[in-house]
Every structure is written in structure tokens, then in C-alpha cells.
C-alpha positions in Angstrom: 0.0 0.0 0.0 1.1 3.6 -0.7 3.8 2.4 -3.1 3.2 5.1 -5.7 3.0 7.9 -3.2 6.0 6.6 -1.2 8.2 6.4 -4.2 7.4 10.0 -5.3 7.8 11.5 -1.8 11.1 9.7 -1.2 12.4 10.8 -4.5 11.4 14.4 -3.9 12.9 14.5 -0.4 16.0 12.8 -1.6 16.5 15.6 -4.2 16.2 18.1 -1.3 19.0 16.3 0.5 21.2 16.7 -2.5 21.1 20.5 -2.3 24.1 22.0 -0.6 22.2 25.1 0.5 18.4 25.0 0.8 16.4 28.0 -0.2 12.7 28.9 0.0 12.6 28.2 -3.8 13.8 24.7 -3.2 11.1 24.1 -0.6 8.5 25.6 -2.9 9.5 23.3 -5.8 9.5 20.3 -3.5 6.0 21.2 -2.2 4.7 21.3 -5.8 6.0 17.8 -6.3 4.5 16.6 -3.1 1.1 18.1 -4.0 1.2 16.4 -7.4 2.1 13.1 -5.7 -0.9 13.4 -3.3 -3.3 14.1 -6.1 -2.0 11.2 -8.2 -2.5 9.0 -5.1 -6.2 10.0 -5.3 -6.1 12.1 -2.2 -9.1 14.5 -1.9 -8.2 17.9 -3.6 -9.1 20.0 -0.6 -7.1 17.7 1.8 -4.0 17.9 -0.5 -4.3 21.7 -0.6 -4.6 22.0 3.2 -1.7 19.6 3.7 0.7 21.6 1.4 -0.4 24.8 3.1 0.3 23.4 6.6 3.8 22.2 5.5 4.6 25.5 3.9 3.5 27.5 6.9 5.7 25.4 9.3 8.7 25.5 6.9 8.5 29.3 6.7 7.8 29.7 10.4 10.8 27.7 11.4 12.9 29.1 8.5 14.3 25.6 7.8 16.8 26.8 5.3 18.8 28.5 8.1 19.2 25.2 10.0 22.4 23.1 10.0 20.5 20.2 8.3 17.6 22.0 6.5 16.5 19.0 4.4 16.0 16.9 7.6 13.8 19.6 9.0 11.6 19.5 5.9 11.4 15.7 6.2 10.3 16.0 9.8 7.7 18.6 9.0 6.3 16.4 6.2 6.3 13.4 8.5 4.5 15.3 11.3 1.8 16.5 8.8 1.4 13.0 7.3 0.8 11.6 10.8 -1.8 14.4 11.4 -3.4 13.7 8.0 -3.7 10.0 8.7 -5.5 10.7 12.0 -2.8 11.8 14.5 -3.0 9.0 17.1 -4.1 5.4 16.9 -7.7 4.9 17.7 -8.6 1.6 19.4 -12.1 0.3 19.9 -13.7 1.8 23.1 -15.4 -0.6 25.4 -17.4 0.1 28.6 -18.2 -2.0 31.6 -21.6 -2.8 30.2 -22.1 -6.5 29.2 -22.2 -7.0 26.3 -20.6 -4.1 24.3 -22.3 -3.9 20.9 -20.2 -3.2 17.8 -22.2 -2.5 14.6 -20.5 -3.2 11.3 -22.0 -1.1 8.4 -21.2 -0.4 4.8 -22.1 -0.9 1.2 -22.5 -4.4 -0.4 -19.2 -5.9 -1.6 -17.0 -3.8 0.6 -15.9 -6.9 2.7 -18.2 -6.2 5.6 -19.0 -9.8 6.6 -15.4 -10.9 6.3 -14.3 -7.9 8.3 -16.8 -8.9 11.1 -15.2 -12.2 11.4 -11.6 -10.7 11.3 -12.5 -8.2 14.0 -14.0 -10.9 16.2 -10.8 -13.0 15.9 -8.6 -10.0 16.5 -10.5 -9.1 19.7 -10.3 -12.7 21.0 -6.6 -12.9 20.3 -5.4 -9.5 21.3 -7.9 -8.1 23.9 -9.1 -11.3 25.5 -12.7 -10.5 24.5 -15.4 -13.1 24.2 -17.3 -12.1 21.0 -20.6 -13.3 19.7 -21.4 -12.8 16.0 -24.9 -12.2 14.4 -25.9 -11.4 10.9 -28.9 -9.1 10.4 -28.6 -9.2 6.6 -31.9 -10.9 5.7 -32.0 -9.7 2.1 -28.7 -10.9 0.5 -28.9 -14.6 -0.4 -26.7 -16.8 1.8 -25.4 -13.7 3.8 -26.1 -15.4 7.1 -24.6 -18.7 5.9 -21.4 -16.8 4.9 -21.0 -15.4 8.4 -21.6 -18.9 9.8 -18.8 -20.3 7.7 -16.5 -17.4 8.8 -17.4 -17.9 12.5 -16.5 -21.6 12.2 -13.2 -20.9 10.4 -12.2 -18.3 13.1 -13.4 -20.4 16.1 -15.9 -17.7 17.1 -19.5 -18.1 18.4 -22.5 -17.3 16.2 -26.1 -16.4 17.1 -28.6 -17.9 14.7 -32.4 -17.7 14.4 -33.2 -19.1 10.9 -36.9 -18.7 11.2 -36.7 -14.9 11.6 -36.4 -12.5 8.7 -36.6 -9.3 10.7 -33.2 -7.6 11.1 -34.2 -5.6 14.2 -35.6 -8.7 15.9 -32.4 -10.7 15.1 -30.3 -7.9 16.7 -32.6 -7.7 19.7 -32.6 -11.5 20.3 -28.8 -11.7 19.9 -28.3 -9.0 22.5 -30.6 -10.8 24.9 -28.7 -14.1 24.3 -25.3 -12.5 24.8 -26.5 -11.0 28.1 -27.7 -14.4 29.3 -24.7 -16.4 28.3 -21.8 -14.1 29.3 -20.5 -12.8 25.9 -18.8 -9.4 26.5 -18.9 -8.3 22.9 -21.7 -8.6 20.3 -20.6 -7.9 16.7 -23.7 -7.1 14.5 -23.1 -7.6 10.7 -25.7 -5.4 9.1 -27.2 -5.4 5.6 -25.6 -3.5 2.7 -26.7 -2.1 -0.6 -25.1 -1.4 -3.9 -25.8 2.2 -3.2 -27.1 4.2 -0.2 -30.9 4.4 0.1 -33.2 5.6 2.8 -34.6 2.1 3.5 -31.1 0.9 4.5 -30.5 3.9 6.7 -33.8 3.5 8.5 -33.0 -0.1 9.2 -29.6 0.8 10.6 -31.1 3.5 12.8 -33.6 1.0 14.3 -30.8 -1.5 15.0 -28.8 1.3 16.6 -31.7 2.3 18.8 -32.3 -1.3 19.8 -28.8 -2.3 20.7 -27.1 1.0 21.7 -23.7 0.2 20.2 -20.5 1.6 21.7 -18.9 1.5 18.2 -20.3 1.8 14.7 -17.6 0.8 12.2 -18.0 1.7 8.5 -16.3 -0.8 6.3 -14.9 0.6 3.0 -13.1 -0.9 0.1 -9.8 1.1 -0.1 -9.6 0.3 -3.8 -12.6 2.5 -4.6 -10.6 5.6 -3.4 -12.7 8.8 -3.1 -15.9 6.8 -3.6 -15.2 5.1 -0.2 -14.6 8.6 1.4 -17.9 9.9 0.1 -19.8 6.8 1.3 -18.2 7.1 4.7 -19.3 10.7 4.9 -22.9 9.9 4.1 -23.0 6.9 6.6 -21.6 9.1 9.3 -24.2 11.9 8.6 -27.1 9.4 8.7 -26.0 6.8 11.3 -23.2 8.4 13.3 -20.2 6.1 12.7 -17.3 6.1 15.2 -14.5 4.7 13.0 -13.6 3.2 9.6 -12.3 -0.2 8.6 -10.4 -0.1 5.2 -10.3 -3.4 3.4 -8.0 -4.5 0.5 -5.3 -2.1 1.6 -2.7 -4.7 0.4 -4.0 -4.1 -3.1 -4.3 -0.3 -3.0 -1.0 1.1 -4.2 -2.3 4.7 -4.0 -3.8 5.0 -0.5 -6.1 8.0 -1.3 -8.9 6.8 0.9 -6.7 6.3 4.0 -5.1 9.7 3.5 -8.4 11.5 3.1 -11.0 9.8 5.2 -10.1 11.3 8.6 -10.0 14.8 7.3 -13.3 14.5 5.4 -15.4 12.6 7.8 -13.7 13.4 11.1 -13.8 9.7 12.0 -10.5 7.7 12.4 -9.4 4.6 10.5 -9.3 1.9 13.2 -8.4 -1.2 11.2 -7.0 -2.1 7.8 -7.4 -5.4 6.0 -4.1 -6.5 4.5 -5.0 -9.9 3.0 -7.6 -12.6 2.5 -6.7 -14.7 5.6 -8.7 -14.1 8.7 -5.7 -12.9 10.7 -4.8 -10.4 8.0 -6.2 -7.4 10.0 -4.1 -4.7 11.5 -4.8 -1.8 13.8 -4.2 1.5 12.0 -1.2 3.4 13.4 -0.9 6.8 11.7 2.7 7.3 12.8 3.8 3.9 11.6 2.1 4.3 8.3 3.8 7.7 7.8 7.1 6.1 8.6 6.5 3.5 5.9 5.5 6.1 3.3 8.7 8.1 3.9 10.9 5.0 3.9 11.6 5.1 7.6 10.4 1.5 8.1 8.1 0.2 10.7 10.2 -1.7 13.2 7.6 -1.8 15.9 5.1 -3.6 13.7 7.8 -6.1 12.7 8.6 -6.7 16.3 5.0 -7.3 17.1 4.8 -9.7 14.2 7.8 -11.6 15.6 6.3 -11.7 19.1 3.0 -13.1 17.9 4.1 -15.5 15.3 7.7 -16.7 16.1 8.7 -19.2 18.7 10.8 -16.9 20.9 12.6 -19.6 22.8 13.7 -21.2 19.5 14.8 -17.8 18.1 16.8 -17.1 21.2 18.4 -20.6 21.1 19.4 -20.0 17.5 21.0 -16.7 18.4 23.0 -18.4 21.1 24.2 -21.0 18.6 25.3 -18.1 16.2 27.3 -16.6 19.0 29.0 -19.9 19.8 29.6 -20.7 16.1 27.5 -23.9 16.6 24.9 -22.8 13.9 24.0 -25.8 11.7 22.2 -26.2 8.4 19.3 -27.7 10.4 19.2 -24.4 12.4 19.3 -22.4 9.2 16.3 -24.4 7.9 14.5 -23.6 11.2 15.2 -19.9 10.6 13.7 -20.0 7.1 10.6 -21.6 8.5 10.3 -19.0 11.2 10.7 -16.2 8.7 7.9 -17.7 6.5 5.5 -17.3 9.4 5.9 -13.5 9.1 4.5 -13.4 5.6 6.0 -12.6 2.3 9.6 -11.4 2.0 8.4 -8.2 0.3 6.2 -7.5 3.4 9.2 -7.9 5.7 11.4 -5.7 3.5 8.8 -2.9 3.6 8.9 -2.8 7.4 12.6 -2.2 7.4 14.1 1.3 7.0 15.6 2.2 3.6 18.9 3.1 5.2 19.2 -0.3 6.8 18.4 -2.1 3.6 21.1 0.1 1.9 23.6 -1.0 4.6 22.6 -4.6 3.9 23.3 -4.2 0.2 19.6 -4.5 -0.7 18.3 -1.0 -1.5 15.1 -0.3 -3.4 14.2 -3.9 -4.4 11.3 -4.0 -6.8 8.5 -6.7 -6.7 10.3 -8.9 -9.2 13.5 -8.9 -7.2 11.8 -9.7 -3.9 9.9 -12.5 -5.7 13.2 -13.8 -7.0 14.6 -13.8 -3.4 11.5 -15.7 -2.2 12.1 -18.3 -4.9 15.8 -18.6 -3.8 14.7 -19.1 -0.2 12.4 -21.9 -1.2 15.2 -23.6 -3.2 17.5 -23.3 -0.3 15.0 -25.0 2.0 14.5 -27.7 -0.6 18.2 -28.4 -0.7 18.5 -28.7 3.0 15.3 -30.9 3.2 17.1 -33.3 0.9 19.9 -33.8 3.4 20.1 -36.4 6.1 20.1 -35.4 9.7 23.8 -36.1 9.9 24.5 -33.9 6.9 22.4 -31.0 8.3 24.2 -31.2 11.6 27.7 -31.4 10.1 28.3 -30.0 6.7 31.8 -31.3 6.6 30.6 -34.8 5.7 29.1 -33.5 2.4 31.4 -35.2 -0.2 30.9 -35.1 -3.9 28.6 -38.2 -4.0 26.4 -36.8 -1.3 26.1 -33.5 -3.0 25.0 -35.2 -6.3 22.3 -37.1 -4.4 21.1 -33.9 -2.7 20.9 -32.0 -6.0 18.9 -34.8 -7.5 16.5 -35.0 -4.6 15.9 -31.2 -4.5 15.5 -30.7 -8.2 18.6 -28.4 -8.3 22.2 -28.7 -9.6 25.4 -29.7 -7.9 26.6 -26.1 -8.5 23.7 -24.7 -6.5 24.2 -27.1 -3.7 27.9 -26.2 -3.6 27.0 -22.5 -3.6 24.7 -22.9 -0.6 27.4 -24.8 1.4 30.0 -22.1 0.4 27.7 -19.3 1.6 26.7 -21.1 4.7 30.4 -21.5 5.7 31.0 -17.9 4.9 28.1 -16.9 7.1 29.5 -18.9 10.0 32.8 -17.2 9.6 31.1 -13.8 9.5 29.1 -14.6 12.6 32.2 -15.7 14.5 33.8 -12.3 13.6 30.7 -10.5 14.8 30.7 -12.4 18.1 34.4 -11.7 18.6 33.8 -8.0 18.0 31.0 -7.9 20.5 28.4 -7.0 17.8 25.8 -9.3 19.3 25.7 -7.4 22.6 24.0 -4.1 23.7 20.5 -2.9 23.1 18.9 -3.3 26.6 15.2 -3.5 27.3 12.4 -5.2 25.5 13.2 -3.7 22.1 16.9 -4.6 22.3 16.0 -8.2 23.3 13.5 -8.5 20.5 15.9 -7.1 17.9 18.5 -9.6 18.9 16.0 -12.5 18.6 15.0 -11.2 15.2 18.7 -11.1 14.2 19.1 -14.7 15.3 16.0 -15.8 13.6 16.9 -14.3 10.2 20.6 -15.0 10.2 21.4 -11.3 10.4 23.7 -9.2 12.6 22.3 -7.6 15.7 19.9 -4.7 14.9 19.3 -3.6 18.5 20.7 -0.1 17.9 18.2 0.5 15.1 15.4 3.1 15.7 12.1 3.6 14.0 13.3 6.7 12.2 15.8 5.1 9.7 18.9 6.3 11.5 22.4 5.8 10.1 23.5 2.2 10.2 27.1 0.9 9.8 26.4 -2.8 9.1 28.2 -5.4 7.0 26.4 -7.0 4.1 23.9 -9.8 4.7 24.8 -13.2 3.3 22.5 -14.0 0.4 20.8 -17.2 -0.7 22.1 -18.9 -3.9 21.6 -16.8 -7.0 21.2 -13.6 -4.9 23.5 -11.6 -7.1 26.2 -10.8 -4.5 29.7 -10.0 -5.8 32.2 -12.8 -5.4 34.7 -12.4 -2.7 38.4 -12.1 -3.5 40.8 -15.0 -3.6 42.2 -14.1 -0.2 38.8 -14.4 1.4 37.9 -17.6 -0.5 41.1 -19.4 0.5 41.2 -18.7 4.2 42.5 -21.5 6.2 39.7 -23.8 7.3 39.5 -24.9 10.9 
């Protein structure tokens, strides 16, 4: 998401950094480029105009061209205004002590409303220890209630059903009564939608609202529809009084115009974004983290949270200890690859890392084709290791020519590719021994430091505990690549070091 806008903003701000002395004219030219980038990203015209005016006012007020590092001041102003544009602070669902709390899910037909209902229920159960109950009040769309039943079963959540009733308000009323009697603390009401807004739909939503008194009314919008989603959100808010927005299909929206406009136009914050088809592909919306991603600063906090929730922390810590002691085997390397796969696609992980860090690792500005190639290389690496015996995975020194031919045949690769993997694995062990001797695995106290070291161990990378979320300068050696990764060959001196 935001790929197009991100590329243009980073290019514009990079050009500013290239100026030896920054003048008001340079800032003016940069703002014109930023305004154009926002409009091309389908941001509301009025919102884009106000954004540029705010940045210009702050730049002139602080006289950034007189600062020691004026381009950095401009970047900070743009970042601050982006955060404000996206909503300022993260808005979580607000619950009261009343049991149950009702959350109404509203929106147009086809926006992903029913799927989002199931995703939100799963997220609440996993992250806020809520006990949700689902109910569908969509009595018009064929199989709408059956769809929610399938989703509830797939996510392991409870569903209230009353097949004999075709009254939406009655269904909501009965579900509320059932939740009160059985101890569910959250009732998620999936309401009906239409292809367009009509008064009949609004009247039904108002009746359900009066009957259930929801603490949250979430409008679900398809981010791919851009400003149409913003206009629909505005109308729903005027008629029903929404409290927040859920943007679906954000993983397919390269522009991001809806996310950048919706808070300013409707006054209601984006609370969740759907980033995939799987039921756990739902993320809380953090304006500051999104702004960091857009400007190439990375989103280390989100990556840490992903690691905490999806990676076996004890195994990652054990692998890091083995790296430090130079006891890291091919079996451990395979374990790392499998841990990384739990975090999602390689391109997703790369987008969460600051551009300056990626530059330090020798992987700057990778396009989709390059990241896809790296994912294929990782799969091939795993296939090669899978074709080894336990003895071979634990001690690579037993891999003679005959064994390597057998492994190549079993993995559908060539002997040259097997040799390349072994060569790069031994080089990585050598590199990690040097890191350990230089004390580069230490430092970085506290939760963040510990997590970054675990991530380093998990991914076969040097310690990243000194890395902040703002893309600070990094002085890090290149990361060893998988076979075919396109790294330059080392010199003869490095290739012929004495083996232990």
C-alpha cells in the first residue's frame, strides 16, 4: 500500500538532501512535487491543498533553510503533517463495563463487511481477550447469514442464529438478549448492505442502533474505490453516526487515497485495515507507523509485534546463542527459514525495514520482481536442506561429492547450486564468528533490544538492536545471500582462508 506515493515522496525529499544550501525556492519546488504526488495518489483535492499549506507554513515559520540540516527539518515537517493527515494518534475500539458491548458493522455491499466482522472478532479474541458473539442481520442478500456462519466456524468464534426470523431488528434484539444471558462481553452485528445508499437501508440501521445502543459503529470501506469510499463514509456518518472506519483490501491499494483523506473529510479515524484474505490479515491502524513506511523510515515496531506473535521466541533465542558460539548448523538455518515464512512474504518484511538499513545490507530499493526472486531462492535453499540427512544437516563437513550429487537430484537443483549454498553457509558462520568476537551481538537493553537480537538470530542477520524507527544511520556489514542472490564474489584471499 502507498507504493506510488511513497516512491514519489522519497524521490522528492532525496532531491532536497542533494542541495548544498536549501532556499525557499527549493522548498516551494518540493511542495509542488508533493502536492502532485498526493493528487496522483487519489487524495481529496481539498485535503491535499490543506496539507501543502500546513507544511509550507511550518517551513516558513521555522525558516528551515537556516538550520544546519535543513532537508532533515523538511522531512520532519512532512512526517508530522502526514501523521496528522492520517489521524494523529491510533484509535482503538472503546469498550465500557456494560455487558455486552455492541459493535455495529455497516457499509455498502461488496466492501468486505461480513469478512471484516469475522476478522475483528478473531482480533478481539486474540489481542484483547474479549469473548465475542457474531450475528448477521442481513436478511436480504442470499446466503449472507450462511457466509457469516462459515467465517465464524473458520475463526473459532460463536454465532447467534435464528433461521426462522427475517426481521433484522428482531435478530439484533434476540442476539443481544442471548449475549447478556450467556456471558459474551462483545456482540458484533453484521448489518445489511446495498449497492448504493438508500433511505430504507439507513432506516433499518437507525432502528438496530436504537435497539442495541452500540459503543462502536464501524464503517467498512473498500480502499480500492478511493474517493468513492470517502464519500460513502461521509454519508453513513451523517445518517447513522459512525465512530470509525475499517479499510479493506489495503494490500492491493498502491495509491492509498482513501486512507489519506477519510479522517480529514469525515472526522472519523481509521481503526483497522485489512491486508490480505486470511482471517488474521487485519491490523490496527497506526498513523505514525504508516507515515514512517511512506517516507521509507520503516516500521520496526510492527515487525517486532509480528515476531512476538508468530515466532517461537525460545527457538529464536536458542538459534542466536548458537550463532554466538559458532554452533549454527544447516538444520538451524532451515529452522530460521521456516520462522521467517510465518511472518508473511519477503516483500512484506522488507517494507517494514528502514531504507537506510536495507542500503547497509546491500539491498536498497528492491522491486517486486527482485523480492519475488529472493523468495524463490529461499524456497530452493529450503528444498536443498530438506534433501539432506540429519547427519549432513548437523555437520556440513561430511558432504562429499557423492552426497552433493544425491542432494541435488533430490531437491531438483544442480550440484553447483548445492555447492554455492554450502559455500555461503560456511562464509556466514565465519562472519558470525567475527561479529561475536567483536561484540556486535551485545547491547540494546530492554524489551526492544532483546526483540531485535532475537530477530537477528531468527533471520541469520547481525544484531539490529541499535536501530530506531526513524531510519537512523547504520554501519552494518552486508547480509549473506541465498544462492543466486547476485552478490559480488569475494576475493581470492577471502575464498582461500585457512579452514578450521
